[in-house]
C-alpha positions as CSV (number, residue, x, y, z in Angstrom):
1,M,57.6,27.5,-7.1
2,K,58.7,25.3,-9.9
3,D,55.1,24.6,-10.9
4,L,55.0,28.1,-12.5
5,L,57.3,26.5,-15.1
6,N,54.9,23.6,-15.8
7,P,53.5,23.7,-19.3
8,K,50.1,23.0,-17.7
9,Y,50.1,26.6,-16.6
10,K,51.2,28.0,-20.0
11,A,49.7,31.4,-20.8
12,R,48.0,31.8,-17.4
13,P,47.7,35.3,-16.0
14,R,50.7,36.5,-14.0
15,S,51.3,40.0,-12.6
16,S,54.4,41.7,-13.8
17,T,56.4,44.0,-11.5
18,A,59.8,43.5,-13.0
19,G,61.8,43.3,-9.8
20,D,59.5,40.9,-8.2
21,R,59.2,38.7,-11.2
22,I,62.9,38.3,-11.6
23,M,63.0,37.1,-8.0
24,D,60.1,34.7,-8.7
25,A,61.9,33.4,-11.8
26,A,65.0,32.8,-9.8
27,L,63.0,30.9,-7.1
28,C,61.4,28.8,-9.8
29,F,64.6,28.0,-11.6
30,E,66.3,27.1,-8.4
31,S,63.5,24.9,-7.1
32,A,63.5,23.1,-10.5
33,D,67.2,22.4,-9.9
34,L,68.2,24.3,-13.1
35,I,70.6,26.6,-11.2
36,K,71.9,27.3,-7.7
37,Y,72.1,31.0,-7.0
38,G,74.8,32.3,-4.6
39,N,72.7,35.2,-3.5
40,K,69.4,35.9,-5.4
41,G,69.4,39.5,-4.0
42,N,72.8,40.2,-5.6
43,M,73.1,37.9,-8.6
44,T,76.3,37.6,-10.6
45,T,76.3,38.5,-14.3
46,K,76.3,34.8,-15.1
47,E,73.3,34.2,-13.0
48,I,71.4,37.2,-14.5
49,D,72.3,36.0,-18.0
50,F,71.0,32.5,-17.2
51,T,67.8,33.9,-15.7
52,I,67.0,36.2,-18.6
53,E,67.9,33.6,-21.2
54,K,65.5,31.1,-19.6
55,L,62.7,33.7,-19.4
56,I,63.2,34.5,-23.1
57,E,63.1,30.8,-23.9
58,L,59.8,30.5,-22.0
59,K,58.4,33.6,-23.7
60,K,59.3,32.3,-27.2
61,S,57.6,28.9,-26.3
62,G,54.4,30.8,-25.5
63,H,54.6,30.2,-21.8
64,F,53.8,33.8,-21.0
65,R,50.8,35.3,-22.8
66,A,51.0,38.8,-21.5
67,T,52.5,40.9,-18.7
68,W,51.3,44.0,-17.0
69,T,52.2,46.4,-14.2
70,T,48.7,47.8,-13.3
71,F,45.3,46.4,-12.7
72,D,43.9,48.3,-15.6
73,Q,46.4,46.7,-18.0
74,S,45.5,43.3,-16.7
75,C,41.9,43.9,-17.6
76,N,42.8,44.8,-21.2
């Protein structure tokens, strides 16, 4: 999972169903030893804040090129 954080994969396509992607992000951050979640299905406010802050950091660094929720959006 932590390979999704690797700069080698910067700006590669990723689907974007918000609920699923938050869980994917949590799995990535935990496998990269950045955080240990108590319960990823019921995160604390501190865990949510960390996760969102890291995602914003990655977005600002250009790690994510675009997100989408439908196949048609992914084509555009």
